[in-house]
C-alpha positions in Angstrom: -14.5 -99.3 107.9 -15.4 -96.1 106.2 -12.8 -94.0 104.3 -12.1 -90.6 106.1 -13.5 -87.6 104.4 -10.9 -85.5 102.7 -10.9 -81.7 103.4 -9.6 -79.2 100.8 -7.3 -76.7 102.3 -6.2 -73.7 100.1 -2.6 -72.3 100.2 -3.5 -69.3 102.3 -5.2 -71.5 105.0 -2.2 -73.9 104.9 0.3 -71.1 105.5 -1.9 -69.9 108.4 -2.2 -73.4 109.9 1.6 -73.9 109.6 2.3 -70.4 110.9 4.5 -69.6 107.9 3.8 -65.9 108.2 5.8 -65.7 111.4 8.2 -68.5 110.9 11.6 -68.7 109.2 9.9 -70.6 106.4 7.9 -67.4 105.7 11.1 -65.4 105.7 12.8 -67.7 103.2 9.7 -67.5 101.0 10.0 -63.7 100.9 13.7 -64.0 100.1 12.9 -66.5 97.3 10.4 -64.0 95.9 12.9 -61.2 96.1 15.5 -63.3 94.3 13.1 -64.1 91.6 12.3 -60.4 91.2 16.0 -59.6 91.1 16.6 -62.3 88.5 13.8 -60.9 86.4 15.3 -57.4 86.8 18.8 -58.7 85.9 17.4 -60.4 82.8 15.8 -57.1 81.8 19.1 -55.3 82.4 21.0 -57.8 80.3 18.5 -57.4 77.5 18.8 -53.6 77.7 22.6 -53.9 78.0 22.7 -56.1 74.9 20.5 -53.5 73.0 22.8 -50.6 74.1 25.9 -52.6 73.1 24.4 -53.4 69.7 23.6 -49.6 69.2 27.1 -48.8 70.5 28.7 -51.1 67.9 26.4 -50.1 65.1 27.7 -46.5 65.1 29.9 -46.1 62.1 32.1 -43.5 63.9 34.7 -44.3 66.5 33.2 -44.0 70.0 35.3 -43.8 73.2 34.3 -43.3 76.8 37.0 -41.8 79.1 36.7 -42.0 82.9 37.1 -39.0 85.2 40.9 -39.4 85.0 41.0 -39.2 81.2 41.6 -42.9 80.8 39.9 -45.1 78.2 37.0 -47.0 79.8 35.1 -48.4 76.8 35.4 -48.2 73.0 33.3 -49.6 70.1 34.7 -51.9 67.4 35.3 -49.1 64.9 37.8 -47.3 67.1 40.6 -50.0 67.0 40.6 -49.8 63.2 41.5 -46.1 63.5 43.7 -46.0 66.6 44.5 -49.5 67.9 47.2 -48.5 70.4 46.0 -45.0 71.4 42.6 -46.1 72.5 43.3 -49.4 74.4 41.5 -49.6 77.7 43.4 -47.7 80.4 45.2 -45.5 77.9 45.1 -41.8 78.5 43.7 -39.1 76.2 47.2 -37.7 75.8 48.2 -40.6 73.6 45.6 -39.6 71.0 45.0 -35.9 71.3 48.2 -34.3 72.7 51.1 -36.8 72.7 53.7 -34.0 72.9 52.4 -32.4 76.1 51.1 -33.8 79.4 48.3 -31.3 80.0 46.6 -29.3 77.2 43.0 -28.5 78.3 42.6 -25.8 75.7 42.7 -28.1 72.7 42.0 -31.5 74.3 38.3 -32.4 73.8 38.4 -35.0 76.6 39.7 -32.6 79.2 37.1 -30.0 78.1 34.3 -32.6 78.4 35.5 -33.7 81.9 35.3 -30.0 82.9 31.6 -30.1 81.9 31.8 -28.4 78.5 30.7 -29.8 75.1 33.5 -29.6 72.5 33.6 -30.0 68.7 36.9 -29.7 66.9 38.5 -30.8 63.6 42.1 -32.0 63.6 44.7 -33.8 61.5 46.2 -36.9 63.0 49.0 -39.2 61.8 47.6 -42.7 61.0 50.1 -45.3 59.7 52.4 -42.6 58.5 49.8 -40.6 56.6 47.9 -37.5 57.7 44.1 -38.0 58.0 41.4 -35.6 59.0 38.9 -36.2 61.8 35.9 -34.4 63.3 35.8 -35.0 67.1 32.8 -34.4 69.3 33.2 -34.7 73.1 30.3 -34.6 75.6 30.3 -34.8 79.4 28.5 -37.8 81.0 27.3 -36.5 84.4 26.2 -39.0 87.1 25.4 -38.1 90.7 26.9 -41.3 91.9 30.0 -41.3 89.6 32.5 -38.6 88.7 32.0 -36.9 85.3 33.2 -39.0 82.3 33.6 -38.0 78.7 31.8 -39.5 75.6 33.9 -38.9 72.5 32.8 -39.5 68.8 35.6 -39.6 66.2 34.6 -39.4 62.5 37.1 -39.9 59.7 36.4 -37.1 57.2 39.6 -37.5 55.1 37.8 -38.3 51.8 35.4 -35.4 52.3 38.2 -33.0 53.2 40.3 -34.0 50.2 37.3 -33.7 47.9 36.7 -30.2 49.3 40.3 -29.2 48.8 40.2 -30.6 45.3 37.1 -28.7 44.5 38.7 -25.5 45.8 41.8 -26.2 43.7 39.7 -27.0 40.6 37.8 -23.7 41.1 41.0 -21.8 41.5 42.5 -23.4 38.4 39.3 -22.7 36.5 39.6 -19.0 37.5 43.3 -19.0 36.5 42.5 -20.7 33.2 39.9 -18.0 32.4 42.3 -15.3 33.4 45.1 -16.9 31.3 42.8 -17.2 28.3 41.9 -13.5 28.5 45.5 -12.4 28.9 46.5 -14.7 26.0 43.9 -13.0 23.8 45.1 -9.6 24.8 48.8 -10.5 24.1 48.0 -12.1 20.8 46.8 -8.8 19.3 50.0 -6.7 19.9 52.1 -9.7 18.9 50.3 -9.9 15.6 51.1 -6.2 15.1 54.8 -6.7 16.0 55.1 -9.6 13.6 53.2 -7.8 10.8 55.2 -4.6 11.0 58.5 -6.5 11.2 57.6 -8.4 8.1 56.7 -5.2 6.3 60.0 -3.6 7.3 61.9 -6.7 6.2 60.1 -6.6 2.8 60.9 -2.9 2.4 64.5 -3.5 3.3 64.7 -6.3 0.7 62.9 -4.4 -2.0 64.6 -1.0 -1.6 68.1 -1.3 -2.9 69.2 2.0 -1.5 68.3 0.8 2.0 70.0 -2.6 1.4 73.2 -0.8 0.4 73.2 1.4 3.4 76.0 0.1 5.7 74.2 1.4 8.8 71.3 -1.0 8.1 73.4 -4.1 7.5 72.3 -5.7 10.7 68.6 -4.7 10.5 67.7 -7.7 8.3 69.1 -10.1 11.0 67.3 -8.2 13.8 64.0 -8.2 12.0 64.2 -11.9 11.3 64.8 -12.6 15.0 61.9 -10.4 15.9 59.6 -12.2 13.5 60.7 -15.7 14.5 60.3 -15.0 18.3 57.0 -13.2 17.7 55.6 -16.3 16.0 57.1 -18.5 18.7 55.3 -16.5 21.3 52.1 -16.7 19.3 52.5 -20.5 19.1 52.8 -20.7 22.9 49.7 -18.6 23.3 47.8 -20.7 20.9 48.8 -23.8 22.8 47.7 -22.1 26.0 44.3 -21.2 24.5 43.9 -24.8 23.3 44.5 -26.1 26.9 42.1 -23.5 28.4 39.2 -24.7 26.2 36.8 -27.1 28.0 36.9 -30.6 26.7 33.5 -31.8 25.4 34.8 -35.3 24.6 34.3 -34.7 20.8 36.2 -37.2 18.7 38.1 -36.2 15.7 41.4 -37.0 13.8 44.3 -36.2 16.1 48.0 -35.8 15.3 49.9 -37.0 18.4 53.1 -35.4 17.2 51.3 -32.1 17.0 49.9 -32.4 20.5 53.4 -33.3 21.9 54.8 -30.3 20.1 52.2 -28.0 21.7 53.0 -29.5 25.1 56.7 -29.0 24.7 56.2 -25.4 23.8 54.6 -24.9 27.2 57.2 -26.7 29.3 60.5 -25.9 27.5 61.1 -22.8 29.6 60.9 -24.8 32.8 63.2 -27.4 31.4 65.8 -24.7 30.5 65.5 -23.1 33.9 66.1 -26.5 35.6 68.9 -27.4 33.2 66.9 -30.4 31.9 67.4 -31.5 28.3 64.4 -32.6 26.4 65.2 -34.9 23.4 62.5 -35.6 20.8 62.3 -38.5 18.4 58.9 -38.1 16.7 58.1 -40.4 13.7 57.4 -38.0 10.9 54.8 -40.2 9.1 52.9 -41.1 12.2 49.3 -42.0 11.3 46.4 -39.9 12.7 44.2 -41.4 15.4 40.6 -40.7 16.2 40.3 -39.2 19.7 39.6 -36.2 21.9 42.5 -33.8 21.3 41.8 -31.7 24.4 41.8 -34.8 26.6 45.0 -36.2 25.1 46.7 -32.8 25.5 46.0 -33.1 29.2 47.4 -36.6 29.3 50.7 -35.7 27.8 51.0 -32.5 29.7 50.5 -34.4 33.0 53.1 -37.0 32.0 55.6 -34.4 30.9 55.2 -32.2 34.0 55.6 -35.3 36.2 58.8 -36.1 34.4 60.1 -32.6 34.9 59.2 -32.7 38.6 60.8 -36.1 39.1 64.3 -34.7 38.2 66.1 -32.8 40.8 69.0 -30.9 39.1 70.3 -31.6 35.6 68.7 -34.5 33.7 67.2 -35.6 30.4 63.7 -36.4 29.2 63.2 -38.5 26.0 60.0 -38.3 24.1 59.4 -40.7 21.2 56.5 -41.7 19.0 56.2 -44.7 16.7 53.4 -46.5 14.9 52.3 -49.9 16.3 52.1 -53.0 14.1 48.5 -53.8 13.4 47.3 -50.2 13.7 47.9 -47.6 16.3 50.5 -45.3 17.7 52.8 -45.5 20.7 54.3 -42.5 22.6 56.8 -42.9 25.4 58.1 -40.3 27.9 61.2 -41.3 29.8 63.1 -39.3 32.5 66.2 -39.7 34.5 64.5 -38.7 37.8 64.1 -40.3 41.2 62.0 -43.2 40.0 59.1 -45.0 41.8 59.5 -47.8 44.3 57.9 -51.2 43.4 55.5 -50.9 46.4 54.0 -47.7 44.9 53.8 -48.7 41.3 50.3 -50.3 41.8 49.0 -47.2 43.6 50.1 -44.4 41.4 46.9 -44.6 39.3 44.7 -44.3 42.4 43.0 -40.9 43.0 44.6 -38.7 45.6 47.7 -40.9 45.8 50.9 -38.9 45.3 54.6 -39.2 46.1 55.1 -35.5 45.9 55.5 -33.2 48.8 52.5 -31.4 50.3 51.5 -28.5 48.1 53.1 -29.9 44.9 50.3 -32.2 43.9 47.0 -33.8 45.0 47.4 -37.1 43.2 44.8 -36.7 40.4 47.0 -36.2 37.3 47.8 -39.9 36.7 44.3 -41.0 37.7 42.7 -38.6 35.2 45.2 -39.6 32.5 44.5 -43.3 33.0 40.7 -42.7 32.6 41.2 -40.6 29.5 43.4 -43.3 27.8 41.0 -46.0 28.9 38.2 -44.0 27.3 40.1 -44.0 24.1 40.5 -47.8 24.2 44.2 -47.4 24.8 46.7 -48.6 27.4 49.1 -46.6 29.6 51.9 -48.4 31.5 55.0 -47.6 33.5 58.4 -49.0 34.1 60.6 -47.5 36.8 63.8 -48.1 38.8 64.3 -46.1 42.0 67.1 -43.6 41.6 67.4 -44.1 37.8 64.1 -42.8 36.4 60.7 -43.8 34.9 59.3 -44.6 31.5 55.6 -44.1 30.7 54.2 -45.7 27.6 50.9 -44.7 26.0 49.4 -47.0 23.3 46.4 -45.7 21.3 44.4 -47.5 18.6 43.7 -45.7 15.3 40.0 -45.9 16.0 38.1 -47.1 19.1 
């Protein structure tokens, strides 16, 4: 019995023989093909969605998408670190941009974007009890099938803003310093004349016996001595002001800490008197000289003394002492009876731009600059403080770095 001859039938011929083109099996085949195409399209969409999400999360600014009602729809991972509560999904734009009023289209970037306008604003917002500065850009997302939404970028520019403000302040202080130095020079000349002529009159009064015997001139000697003393006191204040106005070049030389403190006190005594604050000095007379930058150390002790004055509200006392340190070096302490510093803030007072003062009374650079100057000298500055009782700053400096 011979084996039947096999006939090769291709797929197209088989489908024609079975009538798949017009049968339900053919319909299901087309559906299967469409499903495969949809799965491939969905895979592509998932890949694209993953790429867009990666880009979305890679943006270093806060990014929020608001729907047509002004409610948060999406946000990237940066946004919760800035505003965790105000930008939760479903939260309105009011929570972040205008919490005090229900409707504020003039200043709300989200509402402007929803109305079809691009918006760029800078604003100050309260974050964890501290004011921070932000640049906000809002752009409308227009879609024919969906109502307009808003894409909002939030950039934290606090450090940049503070640096700009500090540069402006430094430039202003530099201009004031130049002006003060010029005025000091102008005042110095007439003061020298006043002191010189007063000394000449006093010598003439002493040398001429007829004048000394004149009863009408009996008080002149006392008056002239007061004029001379106060003229030289003013001259000392001006010399101290000129010393502070000179730019520090970091030049090292022998420095008398007692002399620097005396110059500082000449500049601040008037404020202490006006504020009924008593300044008590206890300066060791035989204090050894140290090798350091006199201009930088002047700035340190001026910062510490001014801080002590500002810490006292009403009558109070400031104690300034100097002693030598066993093993070589000097120690200067500045104590006040002011408001003190809380333990939570003690570790932060040396940080740049950290301040416990009210807005406009300080930018938080004095202690940071002082710390760096003392560190450059190989010294140590420390603080002890009790809230409500006062603070004590101690500066220890070696004789030679």
